[in-house]
Residue frames as qw, qx, qy, qz and C-alpha x, y, z in Angstrom:
[[0.544, 0.781, -0.104, 0.289, -68.45, -16.39, -49.54],
 [0.771, -0.245, -0.162, 0.564, -64.80, -16.43, -48.43],
 [0.019, -0.999, 0.018, -0.042, -63.27, -13.18, -47.27],
 [0.730, 0.334, -0.248, 0.542, -59.60, -12.48, -47.97],
 [0.501, -0.850, -0.079, 0.142, -57.90, -11.26, -44.77],
 [0.647, 0.344, -0.129, 0.668, -54.80, -9.05, -45.07],
 [0.307, -0.895, -0.078, -0.314, -54.93, -7.11, -41.81],
 [0.839, -0.439, -0.030, 0.322, -51.60, -8.21, -40.36],
 [0.519, 0.680, -0.083, 0.511, -49.51, -5.45, -41.89],
 [0.605, -0.557, -0.198, 0.534, -46.71, -4.00, -39.74],
 [0.222, -0.366, 0.204, 0.881, -45.84, -1.23, -42.21],
 [0.466, 0.462, -0.142, -0.741, -47.14, 0.17, -45.46],
 [0.849, 0.188, 0.468, -0.157, -48.90, -2.64, -47.35],
 [0.699, 0.704, -0.120, -0.040, -47.29, -1.83, -50.71],
 [0.108, 0.745, -0.641, 0.150, -43.77, -1.84, -49.29],
 [0.547, -0.301, 0.735, -0.263, -44.31, -4.92, -47.18],
 [0.861, 0.337, 0.318, -0.209, -46.06, -6.76, -49.95],
 [0.647, 0.722, -0.241, 0.040, -43.33, -5.99, -52.48],
 [0.135, 0.717, -0.627, 0.272, -40.30, -6.24, -50.18],
 [0.397, -0.297, 0.803, -0.330, -41.32, -9.29, -48.15],
 [0.727, 0.198, 0.572, -0.324, -44.25, -11.32, -49.46],
 [0.734, 0.643, 0.015, -0.218, -43.73, -10.98, -53.23],
 [0.059, -0.749, 0.630, 0.197, -39.94, -11.53, -53.29],
 [0.476, -0.163, 0.855, 0.124, -39.88, -15.36, -53.71],
 [0.620, 0.562, 0.540, -0.093, -42.59, -15.26, -56.37],
 [0.325, 0.906, -0.168, -0.214, -40.85, -12.51, -58.36],
 [0.206, -0.618, 0.734, 0.189, -37.51, -14.34, -58.13],
 [0.569, 0.096, 0.815, 0.053, -39.03, -17.63, -59.31],
 [0.559, 0.754, 0.295, -0.177, -40.77, -15.80, -62.16],
 [0.102, 0.838, -0.450, -0.293, -37.40, -14.41, -63.30],
 [0.457, -0.292, 0.822, 0.175, -36.11, -17.96, -63.68],
 [0.665, 0.495, 0.551, -0.095, -38.70, -18.59, -66.38],
 [0.460, 0.885, -0.011, -0.075, -37.00, -16.05, -68.64],
 [0.262, -0.726, 0.600, 0.211, -33.39, -17.16, -68.08],
 [0.725, 0.431, -0.483, -0.233, -31.83, -19.26, -70.85],
 [0.971, -0.235, -0.054, 0.002, -30.87, -22.81, -69.90],
 [0.737, 0.342, -0.244, 0.530, -27.23, -22.19, -70.68],
 [0.026, -0.651, 0.274, -0.708, -27.11, -19.21, -68.32],
 [0.769, -0.513, 0.060, -0.377, -28.79, -21.16, -65.49],
 [0.969, -0.182, 0.058, 0.155, -26.21, -23.95, -65.61],
 [0.484, 0.699, -0.290, 0.439, -23.19, -21.74, -66.17],
 [0.764, -0.351, -0.360, 0.405, -20.59, -22.38, -63.50],
 [0.400, -0.014, -0.099, 0.911, -19.18, -18.85, -63.74],
 [0.011, -0.822, -0.478, 0.311, -21.14, -15.90, -62.33],
 [0.329, 0.721, 0.115, 0.599, -20.99, -12.61, -64.24],
 [0.402, 0.025, -0.431, 0.808, -19.01, -10.21, -62.04],
 [0.241, -0.281, 0.013, -0.929, -21.81, -7.66, -61.82],
 [0.738, -0.345, -0.406, -0.413, -24.37, -10.28, -60.79],
 [0.715, -0.169, -0.541, 0.410, -22.03, -11.70, -58.16],
 [0.176, 0.164, -0.283, 0.929, -21.42, -8.20, -56.81],
 [0.469, -0.335, -0.132, -0.807, -25.14, -7.55, -56.53],
 [0.819, -0.297, -0.436, -0.227, -26.12, -10.89, -54.99],
 [0.771, -0.165, -0.450, 0.419, -23.24, -11.68, -52.67],
 [0.342, 0.071, -0.271, 0.897, -21.91, -8.25, -51.71],
 [0.221, -0.260, -0.035, -0.939, -24.85, -5.86, -51.83],
 [0.718, -0.335, -0.268, -0.548, -27.64, -8.23, -50.75],
 [0.847, -0.196, -0.477, 0.131, -26.08, -11.14, -48.85],
 [0.521, -0.060, -0.389, 0.757, -23.41, -9.22, -46.95],
 [0.095, -0.360, -0.035, -0.927, -25.41, -5.96, -47.01],
 [0.649, -0.509, -0.350, -0.444, -28.37, -7.51, -45.18],
 [0.726, -0.238, -0.479, 0.432, -25.99, -8.72, -42.47],
 [0.303, 0.036, -0.231, 0.924, -24.92, -5.15, -41.75],
 [0.341, -0.514, -0.302, -0.727, -28.54, -3.95, -41.66],
 [0.667, -0.462, -0.557, 0.178, -28.55, -5.59, -38.22],
 [0.378, -0.009, -0.276, 0.884, -26.55, -2.59, -37.05],
 [0.257, -0.369, -0.175, -0.876, -29.61, -0.35, -37.50],
 [0.726, -0.447, -0.412, -0.322, -31.55, -2.73, -35.25],
 [0.795, -0.371, -0.320, 0.357, -28.78, -2.94, -32.61],
 [0.557, -0.229, -0.125, 0.789, -25.79, -0.61, -32.26],
 [0.068, 0.345, 0.244, 0.904, -27.47, 2.37, -33.97],
 [0.505, -0.658, -0.394, -0.396, -30.28, 2.18, -31.40],
 [0.122, 0.465, -0.558, 0.676, -28.84, 3.86, -28.29],
 [0.660, -0.341, 0.230, -0.628, -31.85, 2.91, -26.18],
 [0.973, 0.024, -0.195, -0.123, -31.50, -0.78, -27.02],
 [0.639, 0.379, -0.494, 0.452, -27.74, -0.79, -26.47],
 [0.143, -0.507, 0.458, -0.716, -28.03, 1.00, -23.13],
 [0.819, -0.267, 0.147, -0.487, -30.47, -1.66, -21.92],
 [0.995, 0.012, 0.092, 0.047, -28.28, -4.56, -23.04],
 [0.084, 0.877, -0.473, -0.033, -24.67, -3.34, -22.74],
 [0.521, -0.417, 0.745, 0.019, -23.28, -6.67, -21.60],
 [0.788, 0.355, 0.503, -0.012, -24.91, -8.49, -24.47],
 [0.565, 0.823, 0.028, 0.053, -23.67, -6.13, -27.19],
 [0.006, -0.832, 0.551, -0.060, -20.17, -5.94, -25.77],
 [0.534, -0.382, 0.748, -0.098, -19.73, -9.52, -24.60],
 [0.853, 0.322, 0.383, -0.146, -21.39, -11.50, -27.40],
 [0.616, 0.748, -0.247, -0.002, -19.03, -10.42, -30.21],
 [0.076, -0.690, 0.701, -0.165, -16.01, -11.13, -28.03],
 [0.691, -0.140, 0.675, -0.218, -17.32, -14.56, -27.09],
 [0.835, 0.498, 0.200, -0.124, -18.13, -15.43, -30.70],
 [0.394, 0.805, -0.442, 0.034, -14.67, -14.32, -31.84],
 [0.308, -0.536, 0.767, -0.173, -12.91, -16.46, -29.23],
 [0.780, 0.099, 0.592, -0.177, -14.98, -19.54, -30.11],
 [0.722, 0.683, -0.002, -0.109, -14.45, -18.93, -33.84],
 [0.156, 0.773, -0.612, 0.053, -10.68, -18.63, -33.46],
 [0.515, -0.316, 0.778, -0.173, -10.61, -21.88, -31.49],
 [0.819, 0.348, 0.420, -0.181, -12.69, -23.68, -34.12],
 [0.609, 0.769, -0.190, -0.036, -10.62, -22.41, -37.04],
 [0.103, -0.700, 0.701, -0.087, -7.40, -23.31, -35.19],
 [0.678, -0.091, 0.717, -0.132, -8.63, -26.88, -34.91],
 [0.445, 0.224, 0.754, 0.428, -9.82, -27.08, -38.52],
 [0.147, 0.189, -0.220, -0.946, -10.81, -24.60, -41.19],
 [0.359, -0.210, -0.769, -0.485, -13.43, -27.06, -42.45],
 [0.300, -0.448, -0.769, 0.342, -14.85, -27.42, -38.93],
 [0.025, -0.366, -0.195, 0.910, -15.20, -23.65, -38.66],
 [0.293, 0.106, -0.434, -0.845, -17.02, -23.33, -41.99],
 [0.351, -0.263, -0.879, -0.190, -19.17, -26.38, -41.26],
 [0.180, -0.477, -0.651, 0.563, -20.37, -24.91, -37.96],
 [0.104, 0.346, -0.019, -0.932, -21.01, -21.54, -39.63],
 [0.283, -0.037, -0.702, -0.652, -22.94, -23.22, -42.47],
 [0.321, -0.414, -0.852, 0.008, -25.28, -25.12, -40.14],
 [0.113, -0.491, -0.439, 0.744, -25.81, -22.02, -38.02],
 [0.151, 0.203, -0.316, -0.914, -26.66, -20.11, -41.21],
 [0.311, -0.229, -0.825, -0.413, -29.21, -22.74, -42.22],
 [0.250, -0.496, -0.734, 0.390, -30.81, -22.54, -38.78],
 [0.026, -0.420, -0.127, 0.898, -30.95, -18.75, -39.10],
 [0.224, 0.048, -0.557, -0.798, -32.53, -18.89, -42.57],
 [0.327, -0.361, -0.858, -0.165, -35.18, -21.37, -41.43],
 [0.222, -0.517, -0.600, 0.569, -36.00, -19.41, -38.31],
 [0.057, 0.223, -0.112, -0.967, -36.48, -16.24, -40.33],
 [0.345, -0.177, -0.677, -0.625, -39.26, -17.89, -42.29],
 [0.386, -0.465, -0.773, 0.192, -40.85, -19.11, -39.07],
 [0.161, -0.365, -0.299, 0.867, -40.61, -15.55, -37.77],
 [0.227, 0.041, -0.353, -0.907, -42.49, -14.17, -40.77],
 [0.405, -0.332, -0.813, -0.255, -45.11, -16.89, -40.27],
 [0.310, -0.477, -0.641, 0.516, -45.60, -15.75, -36.67],
 [0.003, -0.238, -0.022, 0.971, -45.88, -12.09, -37.71],
 [0.361, 0.009, -0.449, -0.817, -48.56, -12.73, -40.32],
 [0.532, -0.345, -0.744, -0.210, -50.62, -15.11, -38.18],
 [0.192, 0.005, -0.612, 0.767, -50.43, -13.13, -34.94],
 [0.385, 0.029, 0.178, -0.905, -54.00, -11.83, -35.23],
 [0.559, -0.072, -0.716, -0.413, -55.60, -15.13, -36.13],
 [0.613, -0.312, 0.443, -0.575, -58.06, -16.50, -33.64],
 [0.717, 0.240, -0.615, -0.222, -56.92, -19.99, -34.50],
 [0.905, -0.403, 0.025, -0.131, -56.68, -23.20, -32.53],
 [0.464, -0.642, 0.592, 0.151, -53.52, -24.80, -31.16],
 [0.766, 0.148, 0.593, 0.198, -53.79, -27.52, -33.80],
 [0.530, 0.816, 0.178, 0.146, -53.93, -24.99, -36.66],
 [0.088, -0.927, 0.365, 0.024, -50.89, -23.11, -35.30],
 [0.620, -0.403, 0.655, 0.154, -48.97, -26.35, -35.01],
 [0.752, 0.438, 0.463, 0.171, -49.88, -27.42, -38.53],
 [0.337, 0.935, -0.045, 0.100, -48.63, -24.07, -39.89],
 [0.308, -0.798, 0.517, 0.042, -45.39, -24.33, -37.85],
 [0.753, -0.099, 0.630, 0.160, -44.76, -27.92, -38.94],
 [0.668, 0.668, 0.300, 0.131, -45.37, -26.89, -42.56],
 [0.183, 0.955, -0.229, 0.051, -42.92, -23.98, -42.55],
 [0.446, -0.612, 0.649, 0.073, -40.26, -26.14, -40.94],
 [0.796, 0.142, 0.581, 0.087, -40.95, -29.04, -43.29],
 [0.623, 0.753, 0.175, 0.116, -40.70, -27.02, -46.50],
 [0.098, 0.897, -0.420, 0.097, -37.28, -25.74, -45.41],
 [0.513, -0.507, 0.691, -0.053, -35.80, -28.76, -43.61],
 [0.861, 0.229, 0.454, -0.020, -36.87, -31.40, -46.16],
 [0.607, 0.777, -0.133, 0.096, -35.02, -29.67, -49.06],
 [0.114, -0.781, 0.596, -0.152, -31.94, -29.53, -46.81],
 [0.737, -0.200, 0.639, -0.096, -32.27, -33.26, -46.08],
 [0.818, 0.546, 0.179, 0.005, -32.59, -33.87, -49.83],
 [0.286, 0.868, -0.391, 0.114, -29.35, -31.94, -50.31],
 [0.397, -0.608, 0.670, -0.155, -27.60, -34.08, -47.68],
 [0.736, -0.012, 0.676, -0.026, -28.60, -37.42, -49.22],
 [0.709, 0.663, 0.234, 0.054, -28.08, -36.34, -52.85],
 [0.496, -0.488, 0.355, 0.625, -24.34, -36.03, -53.58],
 [0.426, 0.275, 0.578, 0.640, -23.47, -34.24, -56.78],
 [0.049, 0.925, 0.341, -0.159, -25.20, -30.93, -56.03],
 [0.577, 0.461, 0.098, 0.667, -23.46, -28.23, -58.09],
 [0.105, -0.772, 0.078, -0.622, -23.52, -25.73, -55.23],
 [0.552, -0.216, -0.631, 0.501, -22.49, -25.33, -51.60],
 [0.267, -0.892, -0.357, 0.077, -23.37, -22.96, -48.79],
 [0.203, -0.916, 0.251, 0.239, -19.94, -21.43, -48.14],
 [0.058, 0.619, -0.747, -0.236, -17.21, -23.80, -49.28],
 [0.708, 0.138, -0.636, -0.275, -17.09, -27.31, -50.80],
 [0.620, -0.119, -0.752, 0.188, -18.00, -30.07, -48.33],
 [0.119, -0.313, 0.428, -0.839, -19.22, -27.67, -45.65],
 [0.791, -0.169, 0.116, -0.577, -22.26, -29.96, -45.24],
 [0.339, -0.252, 0.906, -0.039, -21.96, -33.60, -44.19],
 [0.743, 0.340, -0.121, -0.564, -23.41, -35.24, -47.30],
 [0.208, -0.273, 0.932, 0.121, -23.42, -38.81, -48.50],
 [0.539, 0.031, -0.599, -0.592, -25.27, -41.18, -50.77],
 [0.499, -0.103, 0.701, -0.499, -27.93, -43.05, -48.81],
 [0.472, 0.293, 0.831, 0.034, -30.55, -45.49, -50.04],
 [0.110, 0.142, 0.545, 0.819, -31.69, -44.57, -53.58],
 [0.185, -0.653, -0.694, -0.240, -35.26, -44.25, -52.31],
 [0.328, -0.513, -0.394, 0.688, -34.41, -41.55, -49.77],
 [0.022, -0.152, 0.188, 0.970, -34.54, -38.59, -52.20],
 [0.294, -0.323, -0.691, -0.576, -37.84, -39.89, -53.57],
 [0.418, -0.562, -0.688, 0.193, -39.31, -40.25, -50.08],
 [0.242, -0.398, -0.222, 0.857, -38.18, -36.77, -49.11],
 [0.123, -0.051, -0.409, -0.903, -39.82, -35.28, -52.19],
 [0.392, -0.438, -0.747, -0.310, -43.00, -37.19, -51.44],
 [0.387, -0.523, -0.566, 0.506, -42.98, -35.99, -47.82],
 [0.119, -0.173, 0.043, 0.977, -42.51, -32.39, -49.01],
 [0.298, -0.169, -0.491, -0.801, -45.60, -32.46, -51.20],
 [0.457, -0.444, -0.770, -0.012, -47.61, -34.48, -48.68],
 [0.285, -0.410, -0.439, 0.747, -47.00, -31.86, -45.98],
 [0.087, 0.107, -0.188, -0.972, -48.06, -29.07, -48.35],
 [0.389, -0.286, -0.697, -0.530, -51.20, -31.01, -49.34],
 [0.422, -0.486, -0.712, 0.279, -52.16, -31.60, -45.71],
 [0.159, -0.336, -0.228, 0.900, -51.62, -27.92, -44.95],
 [0.205, -0.049, -0.420, -0.883, -53.74, -26.87, -47.93],
 [0.435, -0.401, -0.767, -0.249, -56.55, -29.21, -46.83],
 [0.368, -0.479, -0.588, 0.538, -56.46, -27.94, -43.25],
 [0.049, -0.232, -0.002, 0.972, -56.53, -24.33, -44.43],
 [0.298, -0.199, -0.598, -0.717, -59.45, -25.03, -46.74],
 [0.433, -0.479, -0.762, 0.046, -61.42, -26.62, -43.91],
 [0.282, -0.474, -0.396, 0.734, -60.73, -23.72, -41.55],
 [0.020, 0.097, -0.247, -0.964, -61.39, -21.13, -44.25],
 [0.336, -0.358, -0.701, -0.517, -64.76, -22.69, -45.07],
 [0.435, -0.541, -0.668, 0.268, -65.66, -22.75, -41.37],
 [0.268, -0.555, -0.220, 0.756, -64.51, -19.18, -40.66],
 [0.438, 0.804, 0.378, 0.137, -65.27, -17.85, -44.16],
 [0.023, -0.960, 0.254, 0.112, -61.89, -16.07, -44.19],
 [0.895, 0.226, -0.048, 0.381, -58.42, -16.69, -45.70],
 [0.403, -0.812, 0.179, 0.382, -55.23, -15.29, -44.21],
 [0.692, 0.715, -0.054, 0.082, -53.56, -14.18, -47.43],
 [0.060, 0.846, -0.504, 0.162, -50.24, -13.08, -45.92],
 [0.625, -0.406, 0.656, -0.119, -49.63, -16.27, -43.95],
 [0.868, 0.283, 0.407, 0.014, -50.35, -18.43, -46.97],
 [0.521, 0.826, -0.189, 0.107, -48.09, -16.33, -49.17],
 [0.232, -0.738, 0.622, -0.121, -45.23, -16.80, -46.66],
 [0.738, -0.153, 0.654, -0.061, -45.65, -20.57, -46.64],
 [0.794, 0.543, 0.272, 0.022, -46.17, -20.88, -50.39],
 [0.337, 0.889, -0.295, 0.089, -43.29, -18.56, -51.28],
 [0.393, -0.628, 0.667, -0.077, -40.95, -20.33, -48.86],
 [0.812, 0.058, 0.580, -0.022, -41.87, -23.76, -50.24],
 [0.694, 0.711, 0.111, 0.033, -41.50, -22.62, -53.84],
 [0.199, 0.885, -0.410, 0.097, -38.11, -20.93, -53.45],
 [0.467, -0.531, 0.702, -0.086, -36.54, -23.66, -51.30],
 [0.836, 0.180, 0.517, -0.023, -37.76, -26.48, -53.51],
 [0.654, 0.752, 0.019, 0.087, -36.69, -24.87, -56.77],
 [0.046, 0.887, -0.444, 0.121, -33.38, -23.59, -55.39],
 [0.369, -0.516, 0.763, -0.123, -32.25, -26.82, -53.76],
 [0.665, 0.075, 0.736, -0.102, -34.22, -29.76, -55.16],
 [0.692, 0.642, 0.304, -0.126, -35.52, -28.97, -58.66],
 [0.484, 0.829, -0.253, 0.124, -32.55, -27.09, -60.10],
 [0.845, -0.323, 0.055, 0.424, -29.02, -28.35, -59.65],
 [0.438, 0.688, 0.073, 0.574, -27.53, -24.93, -60.35],
 [0.475, -0.256, -0.328, 0.775, -25.19, -22.75, -58.30],
 [0.002, -0.190, -0.155, -0.969, -26.65, -19.64, -59.89],
 [0.500, -0.489, -0.488, -0.522, -30.28, -20.58, -59.15],
 [0.652, -0.447, -0.532, 0.302, -29.47, -21.62, -55.58],
 [0.372, -0.162, -0.193, 0.893, -27.58, -18.42, -54.88],
 [0.128, -0.305, -0.321, -0.887, -30.13, -16.25, -56.64],
 [0.578, -0.536, -0.481, -0.384, -33.10, -17.63, -54.66],
 [0.684, -0.359, -0.477, 0.418, -31.25, -18.19, -51.42],
 [0.350, -0.073, -0.155, 0.921, -29.79, -14.69, -51.21],
 [0.171, -0.279, -0.246, -0.912, -32.67, -12.58, -52.54],
 [0.591, -0.483, -0.526, -0.375, -35.50, -14.41, -50.76],
 [0.650, -0.459, -0.441, 0.416, -33.68, -14.03, -47.45],
 [0.418, -0.113, -0.097, 0.896, -31.79, -10.76, -47.71],
 [0.086, -0.358, -0.299, -0.880, -34.39, -8.44, -49.24],
 [0.542, -0.633, -0.473, -0.285, -37.21, -9.34, -46.79],
 [0.641, -0.415, -0.368, 0.531, -34.80, -8.94, -43.89],
 [0.267, 0.004, 0.010, 0.964, -33.69, -5.46, -44.94],
 [0.282, -0.493, -0.428, -0.703, -37.34, -4.54, -45.57],
 [0.631, -0.585, -0.507, 0.051, -38.22, -5.68, -42.05],
 [0.526, -0.286, -0.225, 0.769, -35.39, -3.62, -40.54],
 [0.059, 0.226, 0.214, 0.949, -36.48, -0.56, -42.55],
 [0.436, -0.580, -0.496, -0.477, -40.13, -0.92, -41.46],
 [0.643, -0.539, -0.437, 0.324, -39.17, -1.34, -37.81],
 [0.439, -0.178, -0.089, 0.876, -36.78, 1.59, -37.84],
 [0.046, -0.384, -0.362, -0.848, -39.20, 3.79, -39.72],
 [0.509, -0.639, -0.466, -0.338, -41.90, 3.25, -37.14],
 [0.702, -0.533, -0.330, 0.338, -39.74, 3.33, -34.02],
 [0.535, -0.347, 0.011, 0.770, -37.16, 6.01, -34.79],
 [0.289, 0.646, 0.409, 0.576, -38.80, 8.45, -37.18],
 [0.223, -0.910, -0.123, -0.328, -39.24, 10.91, -34.32],
 [0.734, -0.624, 0.083, 0.254, -35.96, 10.22, -32.54],
 [0.593, -0.460, 0.358, 0.556, -32.46, 11.62, -32.93],
 [0.303, 0.755, -0.238, -0.531, -31.19, 13.69, -35.84],
 [0.041, -0.380, 0.862, 0.333, -29.18, 10.80, -37.36],
 [0.261, 0.233, 0.936, -0.031, -32.03, 8.29, -37.28],
 [0.379, 0.698, 0.354, -0.494, -34.56, 10.87, -38.47],
 [0.238, 0.652, -0.480, -0.537, -32.37, 11.41, -41.55],
 [0.086, -0.182, 0.959, 0.197, -31.87, 7.69, -42.19],
 [0.145, 0.410, 0.900, -0.043, -35.58, 6.91, -41.87],
 [0.199, 0.398, 0.040, -0.895, -36.86, 10.06, -43.55],
 [0.683, 0.465, 0.308, -0.471, -39.58, 10.10, -46.16],
 [0.774, 0.620, -0.112, -0.067, -37.40, 9.76, -49.24],
 [0.070, -0.784, 0.613, -0.071, -34.16, 8.41, -47.74],
 [0.984, -0.033, 0.168, -0.056, -34.17, 4.69, -48.51],
 [0.695, 0.586, -0.264, 0.322, -30.90, 5.32, -50.41],
 [0.077, -0.711, 0.506, -0.483, -29.30, 6.70, -47.23],
 [0.827, -0.316, 0.362, -0.291, -30.40, 3.51, -45.47],
 [0.966, 0.218, 0.117, 0.075, -28.91, 1.23, -48.14],
 [0.470, 0.795, -0.307, 0.228, -25.74, 3.12, -49.17],
 [0.261, -0.689, 0.622, -0.263, -23.77, 2.55, -45.92],
 [0.869, -0.098, 0.463, -0.146, -24.71, -1.13, -46.00],
 [0.844, 0.523, 0.044, 0.109, -23.45, -1.56, -49.54],
 [0.238, 0.836, -0.423, 0.254, -20.25, 0.37, -48.84],
 [0.480, -0.555, 0.634, -0.246, -19.34, -1.58, -45.71],
 [0.920, 0.110, 0.367, -0.089, -20.24, -4.85, -47.45],
 [0.697, 0.684, -0.156, 0.148, -17.94, -3.98, -50.36],
 [0.016, -0.774, 0.568, -0.278, -15.07, -3.15, -48.01],
 [0.715, -0.335, 0.575, -0.213, -15.53, -6.40, -46.07],
 [0.915, 0.311, 0.258, 0.012, -15.66, -8.54, -49.20],
 [0.443, 0.822, -0.325, 0.150, -12.65, -6.67, -50.55],
 [0.274, -0.636, 0.683, -0.232, -10.61, -7.83, -47.54],
 [0.863, -0.005, 0.476, -0.168, -12.03, -11.35, -47.93],
 [0.822, 0.566, 0.042, 0.053, -10.92, -11.48, -51.55],
 [0.272, 0.830, -0.438, 0.213, -7.53, -9.89, -50.98],
 [0.242, -0.578, 0.711, -0.318, -6.55, -11.94, -47.94],
 [0.619, -0.076, 0.739, -0.256, -8.47, -15.21, -48.24],
 [0.768, 0.422, 0.455, -0.160, -10.38, -16.09, -51.45],
 [0.150, -0.501, 0.532, 0.666, -8.46, -14.28, -54.23],
 [0.426, 0.352, 0.811, 0.189, -11.24, -14.99, -56.77],
 [0.243, 0.851, 0.444, 0.138, -12.64, -11.59, -57.81],
 [0.481, -0.329, 0.053, 0.811, -9.65, -9.33, -58.23],
 [0.144, 0.360, 0.454, 0.802, -11.41, -7.49, -61.06],
 [0.330, -0.769, -0.474, -0.275, -14.27, -6.51, -58.75],
 [0.552, -0.811, -0.065, 0.181, -11.96, -5.48, -55.90],
 [0.684, 0.494, -0.074, 0.532, -9.11, -3.92, -57.83],
 [0.124, -0.850, 0.186, -0.477, -8.74, -1.19, -55.17],
 [0.759, -0.569, 0.295, -0.119, -7.59, -3.90, -52.74],
 [0.874, 0.398, -0.216, 0.177, -4.85, -5.24, -55.05],
 [0.188, 0.726, -0.481, 0.455, -2.17, -3.54, -52.96],
 [0.463, -0.460, 0.612, -0.447, -2.93, -5.66, -49.89],
 [0.954, 0.116, -0.083, -0.262, -3.41, -8.96, -51.69],
 [0.234, 0.548, -0.790, 0.142, -0.89, -11.45, -50.32],
 [0.771, -0.161, -0.611, -0.082, -0.86, -14.96, -48.91],
 [0.410, -0.650, 0.387, -0.510, -1.14, -15.35, -45.15],
 [0.223, 0.203, -0.935, 0.185, 0.20, -18.21, -43.02],
 [0.495, -0.420, -0.736, -0.194, -2.32, -20.53, -41.35],
 [0.360, -0.375, -0.566, 0.641, -1.69, -18.95, -37.92],
 [0.058, 0.149, -0.005, -0.987, -2.73, -15.57, -39.28],
 [0.410, -0.200, -0.608, -0.650, -5.79, -17.00, -41.04],
 [0.400, -0.364, -0.810, 0.226, -6.88, -18.50, -37.74],
 [0.110, -0.490, -0.388, 0.773, -7.51, -14.93, -36.61],
 [0.116, 0.198, -0.324, -0.918, -8.27, -13.11, -39.87],
 [0.278, -0.231, -0.807, -0.467, -11.00, -15.48, -41.05],
 [0.273, -0.570, -0.734, 0.247, -13.00, -15.47, -37.77],
 [0.113, -0.447, -0.173, 0.870, -12.54, -11.72, -37.54],
 [0.189, 0.085, -0.473, -0.856, -13.95, -11.15, -41.06],
 [0.366, -0.314, -0.822, -0.304, -16.77, -13.63, -40.38],
 [0.128, -0.230, -0.669, 0.695, -17.68, -12.01, -37.04],
 [0.351, 0.135, 0.023, -0.926, -20.37, -9.62, -38.41],
 [0.599, -0.007, -0.627, -0.498, -22.07, -12.57, -40.12],
 [0.448, -0.146, -0.842, 0.264, -21.83, -14.78, -37.04],
 [0.039, 0.171, 0.477, -0.861, -23.12, -11.98, -34.78],
 [0.473, 0.062, -0.262, -0.839, -26.03, -11.48, -37.19],
 [0.574, -0.089, -0.781, -0.228, -26.97, -15.14, -37.00],
 [0.372, -0.225, -0.770, 0.467, -26.94, -15.25, -33.22],
 [0.054, 0.199, 0.328, -0.922, -28.39, -11.83, -32.30],
 [0.388, -0.077, -0.462, -0.793, -31.22, -12.21, -34.79],
 [0.475, -0.314, -0.821, -0.037, -32.75, -14.81, -32.53],
 [0.281, -0.417, -0.562, 0.657, -33.12, -12.17, -29.81],
 [0.024, -0.196, 0.001, 0.980, -33.96, -8.85, -31.44],
 [0.390, -0.128, -0.491, -0.769, -37.24, -9.88, -33.08],
 [0.113, -0.260, -0.906, 0.315, -38.92, -11.41, -30.05],
 [0.284, -0.468, -0.399, -0.735, -42.61, -10.57, -30.08],
 [0.624, -0.579, -0.522, -0.047, -43.71, -11.89, -26.72],
 [0.576, -0.573, -0.179, 0.555, -40.95, -10.29, -24.68],
 [0.294, 0.917, 0.174, 0.205, -40.67, -6.61, -25.45],
 [0.612, -0.606, 0.109, 0.496, -37.09, -6.17, -24.23],
 [0.420, -0.084, 0.440, 0.789, -36.10, -5.02, -27.73],
 [0.241, 0.482, 0.095, -0.837, -39.02, -2.70, -28.40],
 [0.007, -0.034, -0.837, -0.547, -40.63, -4.96, -31.01],
 [0.036, -0.566, -0.823, 0.005, -44.16, -5.38, -29.73],
 [0.055, -0.594, -0.260, 0.759, -44.32, -1.65, -29.05],
 [0.134, 0.361, -0.386, -0.838, -44.49, -0.87, -32.77],
 [0.011, -0.177, -0.923, -0.341, -46.90, -3.60, -33.86]]
């Protein structure tokens, strides 16, 4: 008889299960109840756009602050990193945008994709860390998580006519290849999943145990990336799945980490991570995200004046020379989030106090 294993929790099972593991499945379930006309509508309702882009997408970026600058111990250990990295990223961003605005956004888009893929690999590592598995099994799981994220992106690149983009139109280098390429990519996607399922069945029969969390991470990732990029050709569906399935688990992870590491430290952090203070954790993120997006809309995009009416007084057109500084400056929190995230969740090297709480 097979035994379901769910012993890899890093926080409270109900919070972790709901805020990390269940998110892609709940989001995909919501799609079943959306009318076809709404799914393929090119115009987002303002309230939905505010929730997805501002509160979740931009908000999760600022949750990195809790993991970095709000942690005095971490900052004191890595002063040069936290002072020098933003400055370096700003200088490089200004140079890129001065050369070409499209080049800047293209580099940012590919860095974002890398960050999104690596987050899923990170969750895979977390929920398989206690498995007494072989090197082959670990490699199969790693190949699978990379395949179910990279293959949909390849499909996007060889399938012109997608009704969505990552940041701006043409930020990815796309083009029509051989007509069989999209078909082959789809086939490879399902073949990888089938091979993974077979390997897991064989191991589960031998060990008489199933790692539920690891399999939920891989299945949820495959489902959300395939539906969001390959199956649906919808800007709303892509944004809905892309933002929620990435942003909510990330903020949940930050909350769990902070709750365990800082609950007994410092008056400020004790308040933020108190027993009933999730709102205090989220409110500053939402406020700062709204302010940032307000400046984006007033100075750059000028698309959601109704949502950011309080910024109407500073809405004016800027010359290209000014945008070469303003755009990289506004994008700096996002860029810093992409880069620093590859460091702050290291499990093997405890320089950022991660393994201490596991």
